[in-house]
C-alpha positions in Angstrom: -49.6 -96.4 221.4 -51.7 -97.7 224.3 -54.5 -98.3 221.8 -52.3 -100.5 219.6 -50.9 -102.4 222.6 -54.4 -103.2 224.0 -55.7 -104.3 220.6 -52.7 -106.5 220.0 -52.9 -108.1 223.4 -56.6 -108.8 222.9 -56.0 -110.5 219.6 -53.0 -112.4 220.9 -55.2 -113.7 223.8 -57.8 -114.8 221.3 -55.2 -116.7 219.2 -53.9 -118.4 222.4 -57.5 -119.5 223.1 -57.9 -120.9 219.6 -54.6 -122.8 220.0 -55.7 -124.2 223.4 -59.0 -125.3 221.9 -57.3 -126.9 219.0 -55.2 -129.1 221.2 -57.8 -129.8 223.8 -59.7 -133.0 224.1 -62.9 -131.6 222.6 -64.6 -133.4 219.7 -63.7 -132.3 216.1 -67.1 -130.7 215.6 -66.9 -128.8 218.9 -63.3 -127.7 218.2 -64.4 -126.3 214.8 -67.2 -124.4 216.5 -65.0 -123.0 219.2 -62.3 -121.9 216.7 -64.8 -120.1 214.6 -66.4 -118.5 217.7 -63.0 -117.4 219.0 -62.1 -115.9 215.6 -65.3 -113.9 215.5 -64.7 -112.7 219.0 -61.2 -111.5 217.9 -62.8 -109.5 215.1 -65.3 -108.0 217.5 -62.6 -107.0 219.9 -60.5 -105.4 217.1 -63.4 -103.4 215.5 -64.9 -102.3 218.8 -61.6 -101.1 220.3 -61.9 -97.5 218.9 -65.6 -97.0 219.9 -64.8 -98.4 223.4 -61.8 -96.1 223.8 -63.8 -93.1 222.6 -66.4 -93.8 225.3 -63.9 -94.0 228.2 -61.2 -91.4 227.1 -61.6 -87.7 226.9 -58.9 -85.9 224.8 -58.8 -82.1 225.0 -56.2 -81.7 222.2 -55.4 -83.5 219.0 -51.9 -84.1 220.4 -53.4 -86.1 223.3 -55.1 -88.4 220.8 -51.9 -88.8 218.8 -49.8 -89.7 221.9 -52.4 -92.4 222.6 -51.6 -94.1 219.3 -48.0 -93.2 218.5 -44.6 -92.5 220.0 -43.7 -90.1 217.2 -43.6 -86.3 218.1 -46.0 -84.1 216.3 -44.1 -81.7 214.0 -47.0 -79.5 212.8 -50.7 -79.0 213.5 -53.4 -77.4 211.4 -56.9 -76.9 212.8 -60.1 -77.0 210.9 -63.7 -76.7 212.1 -64.5 -80.4 212.4 -61.0 -81.9 212.7 -57.3 -81.2 213.0 -54.5 -82.4 210.8 -51.3 -83.5 212.6 -48.1 -84.0 210.7 -45.3 -86.2 212.0 -42.0 -87.4 210.7 -41.9 -91.2 210.0 -39.4 -93.2 208.0 -37.7 -90.2 206.4 -40.9 -88.6 205.3 -43.7 -86.4 206.6 -46.9 -88.2 207.3 -50.3 -86.7 208.1 -53.2 -87.9 210.2 -56.6 -86.4 210.8 -58.1 -86.2 214.3 -61.9 -85.8 214.5 -63.4 -83.2 216.7 -66.6 -83.8 218.6 -67.8 -80.8 220.6 -65.0 -79.8 222.9 -63.2 -83.1 222.6 -61.1 -85.0 220.0 -61.8 -88.6 219.2 -59.8 -91.6 217.9 -60.3 -92.6 214.3 -59.0 -95.7 212.6 -56.0 -94.6 210.4 -57.0 -97.0 207.6 -60.6 -95.8 207.6 -59.6 -93.9 204.5 -59.8 -90.3 203.5 -61.9 -88.5 200.8 -59.4 -87.5 198.1 -59.9 -84.9 195.4 -57.2 -84.7 192.8 -55.8 -81.9 190.7 -54.9 -82.0 187.1 -51.2 -82.8 186.4 -48.9 -80.3 184.9 -45.1 -80.3 184.6 -43.6 -81.4 188.0 -46.9 -81.1 189.8 -48.0 -84.8 189.8 -50.3 -86.5 192.2 -51.4 -83.4 194.0 -54.6 -83.8 196.0 -56.8 -82.4 198.8 -57.9 -84.8 201.5 -60.4 -84.9 204.3 -62.4 -87.2 206.4 -65.0 -89.3 204.6 -68.5 -87.8 204.8 -67.1 -84.3 205.3 -66.5 -81.4 203.0 -63.6 -80.1 205.0 -60.3 -80.5 203.1 -56.6 -80.1 203.8 -53.6 -79.9 201.5 -50.4 -81.8 202.5 -47.8 -82.8 199.9 -44.2 -82.6 198.8 -43.8 -80.3 195.8 -40.8 -79.9 193.5 -40.7 -76.4 192.1 -39.2 -75.9 188.6 -38.7 -72.2 189.1 -37.3 -70.0 191.8 -40.7 -68.5 192.4 -41.6 -70.5 195.5 -45.1 -69.5 196.4 -48.4 -71.3 196.9 -51.9 -69.8 196.9 -55.4 -70.9 196.0 -58.8 -69.5 195.0 -59.9 -69.3 198.7 -57.0 -67.3 200.0 -55.9 -70.3 202.2 -52.8 -70.0 204.4 -50.2 -72.5 203.3 -47.0 -73.3 205.1 -43.8 -74.1 203.1 -41.0 -76.2 204.6 -37.8 -77.0 202.7 -37.0 -80.7 202.7 -34.4 -80.9 199.9 -31.2 -79.3 198.8 -31.3 -75.9 197.2 -30.5 -77.3 193.7 -33.4 -79.8 193.9 -36.0 -77.3 195.3 -38.3 -79.8 197.1 -40.7 -78.5 199.6 -43.3 -79.9 202.0 -46.4 -77.8 201.8 -49.5 -78.0 204.0 -52.5 -76.0 204.9 -56.3 -76.0 205.8 -58.5 -75.4 202.8 -62.0 -76.1 204.2 -65.0 -76.5 202.0 -64.4 -76.5 198.2 -66.4 -76.2 195.1 -65.8 -77.5 191.6 -64.1 -74.3 190.5 -61.4 -74.4 193.2 -57.8 -74.2 192.1 -54.3 -74.0 193.6 -51.3 -72.1 192.3 -47.7 -73.2 192.6 -45.7 -70.2 191.5 -47.4 -69.1 188.2 -48.8 -72.6 187.5 -52.6 -73.0 188.1 -53.9 -76.4 188.8 -57.7 -77.1 188.7 -59.5 -80.0 190.2 -60.0 -83.0 187.9 -63.7 -83.6 187.1 
């Protein structure tokens, strides 16, 4: 949350500078130059905030990173080799975020940096299932809501990964939130929901 506050304050100060310049007594040409310069400075401040905070902050746990960017409590945590996945409850739904690991510390990453997504084929109620991980990494996690059409509530995969199953719906609807660390994958990887096997789309 501190990160967002500092970033917003920096951008607001740039906007105030632009407004002050606009209504100053400078010539039109000079005003235009100053407005463009201030706008560029605002972009520099915004995009350099995370590298700057990563230089001056030292987070020993993924939760410390998350507290820096959000007020929401962490519900679940799954550790990988190069990162950790934190799951929190936001607006009536579980949401996940990856925290990058560098040596013995954890670093901030921009949430809209994007993840690498690998999708499964769609069968029956199993729609939109995918693995995700940090771009440039072959380390993947599974995190999704799943509606089972049978009473056989089990999840497994070709790697023997450990999946956690949390009930999020009524018993008659059978909706579950499932998450787990998968790690590196190959093209023949598959996941099983009950007796239904889903392979990766090619």
